[in-house]
N, C-alpha and C positions, 0 to 999 in steps of 0.2 A: 502493499501499500505506499502510494507518491505521499510527504505531508506537500501542505502550501506554503510558500516563501513569504517567512514574515518578516515585517523589522522590528528590531527587540531595542530598549534602550535602558542600558544601564544606570540602574537607579544609583547606587551608591559609590560611584567611580569618584564623586570628588576625593577619595583620599589619596588618589594617583593622578590626577588632572582637575586642570577648571575648566577644562569643556565638556559638553555635554556630548557620552558615546553611544556611538549609535550604528547597529549591522542585519546583512539580514543572513535567512539561514531556511534549511527548511526540517531541521532537526526538531524531534517534538518536544513539545514543554516539558519540563521534567531533567531532560540532557545535560550532560555538563559540558562545556567546549572549553577550551585554551584559547587563548588571546594575548596581543601585547597591547601593555597602555602605554604611552611615554615611557617606552621602555621597559616595562617592569611585564615580566611574564604573569599569567594569572588566570584563573580556571573561574568562569559563569557560570552557575545554573540559571537556565530558559522556566520562565513561568508562563501559563497558560492564561492568564489574568492581563487587560490591558491598562494601560496607565494616560496619562493627557499627557502630550508634548504640542509645540508652536506647530508641528508640522500636520497635525491631527492624533489620533487612537495609537500606540505603537505597545507591542508587548512587553512586559518588565523581563527582564535580567539583573540577575545579584554574583557582583564578586563573592568567590567564595577564600579566598586566600592570596598572596602576591608572593613572587618568584625574584629573587633581584639577579 
């Protein structure tokens, strides 16, 4: 089963950057992915609920931990 591509916003990215972090993926809610934010490798968990964004509704992603 293919999952739709969704736009996610990292809701607690202020620990790593002062910019809004958005990305697109077709991974389902509950998945954990890795990404680099401001030079820090980090894991994010994808949530199935939407949050408000200036570009319209997007799905929430949350930082799990940070790597040096």
